[in-house]
N, C-alpha and C positions, 0 to 999 in steps of 0.2 A: 120692269119695262126698260127697253134699251133707250139710252139718251145720246150716246156718242157713236159716230161712224167714222171709219178711216177709209179714204178713197185713194187707191194706188194710181198716181198720175205721173210717175217719173220715167216711164219707158221712152225709148227712142222712136217708136213707130215705124220701124224699118219697112214693114210690108205695105204701109200706107203712104210712103214717101212720094210715089208717083202721082198721088191725088192731093195730098196735103203735106207740103214740105216745110212750111214756115211756122207751124203750130204744133204743140204737143197733141197727141191723139185725142185726149179728152176734150180739147178745145175745137176739134174738127166741127165745122158748121153742119148742122142738120136742120134743114128748112130755116136757114138764116139765124139759128140760135146755136151756141156752143153745146156740144153733147152733154157737158157737165150740167147745163141748165136742167135737163130732163132728170138727171140723177138727183140733183138737189131738190127738185120739186117732188120727186118720189119719196125721198127721205123725210122731207117736211110733212108730207101727207101722213106718214106713219109715226109722227111724233118725235123724230130725232131732233135734238136741240143744238148739238155741236157736231161739226164735221171737221176732221183733221185731214187736210189734203197733203199727201206725201208727194213732193215734187222733186224733179231732177232736171231733165232736158227741157230747155226753154221755160223754166219755171216762172220767169217774170211775166210771161204772157197770161198766166193764170192769175197771179197776184194783182196785176194791173187791171184786169177785167173785173174781178170780184171784190178785191179788198177784204174786209172782214165780215161781210154778211151777204146773204141772198134772200130777199123777201122775208127777213126776220130770222133766218137760219144763221147761227153764228159759225164763222169760218176761221180756222187757224191753219198754219202751214208747218210742215216738217220737211226740211230741205236736205236732200242728199248731195253733199259736196262731191262725192264719188259714187258711182253706181253701186247700190247695195242689194239689188235683186228684190224679189217680192218679200222674202223673209226679213232681210235687213231693213227694208223700207218700213215694214210694219213695226219692227222692233223700235226703230227710231221714232216713229209716230207715237208709240205708246208712252214715250217720255213726256208727251204733252197731254196724256189722257189721265184724268183723275178717277174715272169709273173702273169698276172691277171687270166689267164686260164691255166689249165693243163689237159692233157690226163692221165687217171688213168687206169691201167690194172693189172690183177692178174698174178703173176709170175709162176703159175702152169697150165695155160690154154692158148690156142691160138685161137683167133677169127679173121678171115681174113676180117676185116672191111676196106673199103676205107676211110681212115682218112680225106682226103680232103673233100669228100662228107659229112661225119659226121659233120665236122666243119661248112661247108656251111649250113647244115640243122639247126644246133645249132644257128647260127647267123640269118639266114633268118626267122626262126620261133620264134625268140625272146624267146628262152628257157633260163632259169636261170641255170639249171642243165640238162644234157642230158645223156641218157643211150642207148647203142647199144643193140638191142633185136634180138633174134634168134628164129625162129619157128622150133620146133622139133616134131618128130612124136610121141615120148614117153617122156612125161614131168614128169614121176613119180619120177625121180631122182632129180628134180629141183623145186625150188619155181617158180611160174608163175606170169605174169604181165598182167593187163588189161589196155587197153588204150581207151580213149574217143575222143571227138572232138578235132581236131587240134593236135593229137598225144600226148595229155596230159595224163600222167599216172594217173589212178583213183584208182588203188588198187594193192597191192601185196598179193599173196596167198602163204601159207606155202607149203612145200613139201607134196605130197600125194602119197599113194600107188596106186591110181587110174591112170591107164595108159591112154594116149590120146594125141592128138596134141594140142599144146599151145605155146604161146610166153614165153620165159624165159629171164631172165637177163643174157646177154652175158659176163658180167664182164668187160666191157670197158665203161668208163665214161668221160664226159667233165665236170670238176668242176670249179666253180668260187671261187677263193681263199678267197676273202673277205666275200662272203656269207657263205661259209663253216665254216670259223673260227667264224663268228658271231653267228652261230646256233648250235655249238657243244662245249662240255666241253673240257678243256685242261687236258692232261696227265692222262687220265683214259681209261680203256679198254672199248671200245664200238664198235658195229657193224654198218657199214655204211648203210647196208641194213635195219636192224630192228630199229636202234636208230636214224637214220637220214632220209633216204628216206621215210620210212613209216610215221614217225611222222611229217614230213614237207610237206606232199602232199597238204595241204590246205593253207600253208603259202608261198611256193615257187613254181614257175612254173617249174615242173619237167616233161620233155618230153622223150618219147621213140621212137626210130627210128629203123625200122626193116631192117636187112641186112641178106642176105642168103649165106654168105661166109662160107668157111670151119671152123668148130668149133671142138675143142677137149679139154678135161680136163684130164691132165695126173695124177691127184690125186689118181686114182685107178689103180691097176695093169693091168687090162684088157685094159684100154685105153692107158696106158703107153706102153704096148706091141704093140698096134695098131699104135701109133705114130712112132715106129721104121720103120714101112712100109711106112706110109703116108709121112713122112718128107724126104724120098729119092727124092721126086719130088718137094721139097720146092722151091718156085719161087723167093723168096727174097734172093739174094746172094750178 
C-alpha cells in the first residue's frame, strides 16, 4: 500500500497569471477552496498518510494556509531555493521520504485514478516506475506516449500541432526512491519527463497503465474556468 505522496507545487504559473497572479497555481481558488484541498481530499480517501509538498514560487502561501495537516493528513514541505524543475523538485522531496515507493502528482492538474488499482498493477506487473496514462480525443496540447508488450513504455513524443486521439502522460507516477536517486543528478534543474523517463527507457522497466477517469489541467485559463463547474460535484469529501 502506498503511504506517501509528493505534490509538485513549485511552478511559476505563467499561463494562469492573467487570472491568478498572487498565488501559486495549486492554491488557485476553485469554488472558494484552494485547488490543493481537492487533491488532499482525494489522497486521504485512498489511504495516503503523508504528503510532501514540493514548493518554490510563493511557497509561504501554501505553508501559511495548511501548516502541517489537512483533516488528519500529515503535510511536510520540501522547498526549492532555486528552481529545480519537475525532476529536481522530486529528488529534493525524496530526502524527506522514508518510504521505498511514493506517489507523485502535479499540483495544477487532477486525474481521477484509482490509486489502489494503480499500485496493484505496479506490483503485479513488476514495474520499476509506473505512469498513469489517459487517452484523450485531442492530444495536440500534450506529449504522447507509446506502449508495447506488457504495458512497457517504448517511446515519448513531443507536443504536436496535429490533433488526434492518443495516450498522454497523466502526471501521476509511482516512483521507486532508490532507483530514482541512483539515476538522477543532485541539486540541478532537470525535467523528469525529458531527462529521466526518456533517457532511462532502456535501463529501467517503466510501464504505463491506462485509466479513463476525469482529467483536468488548471494551468490555462479556459480549463481553470471549467474546473469551477466540474468540481461542484467533487466526489472526494
